[in-house]
N, C-alpha and C positions, 0 to 999 in steps of 0.2 A: 504495500500500500503506500503511494506518495502524499505522505502527511506531515515532515518532518520541514520546520520554514527556518528562516531568521528569524523572524521574529515573531512573539508573541500571539495568540487570537485571542480576541478579545470578547469571552465564552456572552457576558452579561450582556455584549453590544448584540452579538446575534440573538440572544433571547431577547429583547429590545424591538427590532427591525428587522427579522427575519424575510426573507421574502416569498412566504409562504405558510400559510398556518401553520403555526409547532404545537402538538398535541402532550398534553399535562407529559406523555408518555414520554417527549420527545426530549423539552423541556427536562427531564427527570435523569435524561441519558446525558446533554451536554452537561450537568454538573456532575456527575459521574469519573471518578477515575478508570482510566480504560483498562485495567487489572481489576478493577472489583466488578468488573458489566458482567451482566447472566446471560450466556446468549441464547434464546428461545431452542430448546426441545423440539423432536418432533411429535411428542403427546401433546404440548405444550402450545405448539400452531394447531394442532386438532381444536383444541378445547377452546382457542380465540376464533377461529374458523367457526364451530359450535355453536358460542357464545354473540356472535356479531357483530364485538364491538371491534372494529379492525383502528382503531385510535391506539391498540396495546400494543400493536406491535412498534416493534422500534430497532434501526440501528448502533450500530456503534459506537461511540462518543468520536469519536476520533472518524469514523466517516459518514455522519450528522451531519462534522461539524464543514468537512469537506464539505459537502452536497450542498449544506446553506451555502461556502461562499460559492462553489461551483455553479451553482443554479446562481447567483449576483453576477459572475464574468460573463456567463451562456445570452443572458439579455442583454447583455452591453452589445453584444458578438453578433448574437444570432435576432437581436428581439425578444425571444422568449423562448423556453423549451422545447416549445412545439416547433419553432422553427429546425434550430439543431434533430431534434431526432427525428424527422422528415431530411432535410437533409447530408446526416452525417451515418443514419442509421436505415430507414425504410426508402429511401430515393422517391417516395411519391411526391417530389414537389411539382408543381405542378401541374399533378391533379386535382385538386384538391381550391372547392369554394373557399374565401376566405370571407365572406359573408355566413353561410354554412358551419364552417368551424368555429367561426367565432363565436355562433351562438350555441353552443356546445352542442349540438345537436349530436353532433356524432356520423353526421349520413351527408359528407359533404364531399366524397369521392367519389369518382368515374370507376365501378368497380365492374369487373367481369362479366359474375353474379349476384344478381340481387340478392340469395340468397347466403346467408355467415357462413363462411368455411368451407364455401362448394369448392372457389377457384382458387387456386396456392399466391395467386397474383395478388388478389383479395386483401392477403394476411403474410406476415412474418413470425418465427418462434426467433427471437434473441436473449440472452442474455440479461439478467435484470442490472443498468449500468451503477447499480446505485442497491444491491440486495441489505433486503433486512438481516439482520444480525441472528444467524442462527447455527446451532451447532455442524463442527464439521461433519462433513457426507452430506449434509443437505443444499442442492441447489435450484438457484432462483431462478427462474426463466417468466416471462412477459409475453404474451403474444399479444402481437398488435394487429387490428381490425380494422378496416377501409366498414363497414357495417357490421354493425350487434344486434341482436335480438331484440325482444321486447324490454325494458327498463321496468322501473316504475318510478315516483317523481322522486324518488332520493335518490336515481340513478343507479339504485339493485336491480341484480334481471328478475325478471317473473319466471316463471313452471316454464314457461314453454325459453323462455329466453336461455335457462339453465341446461336444458333437456339439448337446447341447441349445442350447447358447448361440451356438455357429456356423450355429449353424442359424433363430438371432435375427438375429443379425447382419446375415446372409447379404449378406454385403459383395458380393457383383454386381450386388445394383440394390434389395435387398426393404426389409428392415423397417433397415438401417442406411444408408438411407437417400439410395445413389446416392457413397457413400463409394470408392473404387476398393481393393482389394484391397490394394496395399503403402500405402495408406496410413494404415489401420485397425490395433491393434495391443492386444489384451486380454490382461487376470490377472489371475487372485483369486490377492490374499493368502493365505498360512496363518492360521490362526485364532491363531496365536504372532504375525504378526503386525498382527492385522486392529482398529483405536483403536475399533467399534465393533463388536463379535462376535457383538449376539444380534440382528443386521438385517444381511439372505445383500445381499450385494454384488459388482459387477462391476465389475472398474476398465479403462476403455477410454480411449485417446488416439487421436486423428485428426492429419494434419495434412494441408494444403491445400484449407483448407474456408473461406469466407468469414463473418465473425463473424455477419450475418445469419442465417447459415444451423443457426448453437449456438443464434440465439438462440430462432427457432421449434423448433427437435428439445424445449429445458430450458424454455422461457419463461422464461429466466433472460437479465438483462445481465451481462459478467464482471463490475462494480460492486457487483450482488446477493453476490457470496460474501464469504463471512464475513473472505477474506483481505485485500478489499480495504475494509472498514467495520470491523472489529474495533481496535479500541484499548485497548494494554496499560491499564492499572488504573497 
């Protein structure tokens, strides 16, 4: 992780002036020494997803600090995190309707197929550039989609929308890549806690998978992620 800098970071200032809303867990993490941070276990993640309060998920203190600083830098360079993701990760720039994306409707792209997940040109499976603080062996992925299924007023998926995601993952051995059901968890943050609200995405966490499998699935090495390469200014 590229995290050491010549000048100290003012954590109090980061908490006072964050570029996105911090949860209670975020504020607590920023004030926690790195060596005292307790990562989420598999069972812990299952309980958080089941309870439905995803604001409890937290990054490591250093990763969260760097994520805040990175977000500030990216907004200056690209105008928004969305623009950075479109240009540096998805290659979908020019395919979107700026008016539709700014409204947060999530359907502003030209889709090869209007049915979610039916055409590989309409989604990308990538590593999470700023993963939550999970125990070793847990891999955090993101499925970016041009068009997602039905959502409710809070941005959560309806029953039909969840069925579409689960059908895509097909944890029995299809599009999920043969990952066993007990080794795959997925969730979607409510709109309040989405740091990239205008781009639809699903979080997927897997375990007991080889690094080569992740590289083939995403086309990325672990060191390609922003959290590994970013150096705070």
